[in-house]
N, C-alpha and C positions, 0 to 999 in steps of 0.2 A: 378765179373758179377752179374746183379739180373736174369739169366737163367742157367741152367744148359748147361755144355761145349757139352753135345751130342744135343743139341736144336740148337746151334750156327748156325750151315753151313744155317738151315731153317728160322732163324731169319734175317741172312744177304741177302739169297735171298729176301725173302717175303719185306726187307726193301730195296732193290736195290742196295745192293752191290755187288762191283764185285771182285773176287778173281782173283788176279793178276800173273800171270807166270812171272820167274826171268828169263832171256834170257842172252845171252851172249853179247848182246849189253850193257846189264845193268853192267855186269861184267865187259867192257872193258870201262864203263865209271868210276867205282869203283877203277879201278886200276888206274887210273889218279886222283883221288881224292887226293887234300893235306889231311896231317892228322889233322885236326880240333878236329875232336870226336872220342873219343877211342871207341865208343860202335860199336860193328861189326853189331850188325842188325839194328842198325840206318843208319850206313854207307850203308847199301843195299837200304834202304828205300831211301835215299839221292839219291844214284847213279838211282835209277828207276825211280824218280821224276824226276831227271834230263834229262834222257833220254827220256822218254813219257811226258814231257812237263806239268805234273801232279802239281797241289797245295798240301801241306801238312799241316794238322792241328797237332799243337804242341805246347807247350810253353818253349819246349829246346831253349835256346839261343845259343845252338852252332850251331843248323842248318842255322841262317842267315850269317853265315860264308861263306854259299857255295852260290853257283850262281841257287839258289833253292826257288821256290814260295812260301809262307808261307802264309795260310787262316788267316786273322788278324779280 
C-alpha cells in the first residue's frame, strides 16, 4: 500500500469507501454457495455481494462461476 496502515481508515472515509458489516444473511448465503472457490475470504466477499446485490472488482476468474456481478 502507498499509505501507512494506521492512515487507511481516514483514507477510505475521505474517498467515500464504506466498510460493510457481515451479517447472518451473508452467512446464510455463504453456506449455500457451491465450492467453486477455496479461498475463505473470497467466499465471504462473494456471499456479501450476492446478498446485497453489489458489484465486485476482481481479476479472479473463479468469481465468475458464481451468480455475482463483476465490474469489468
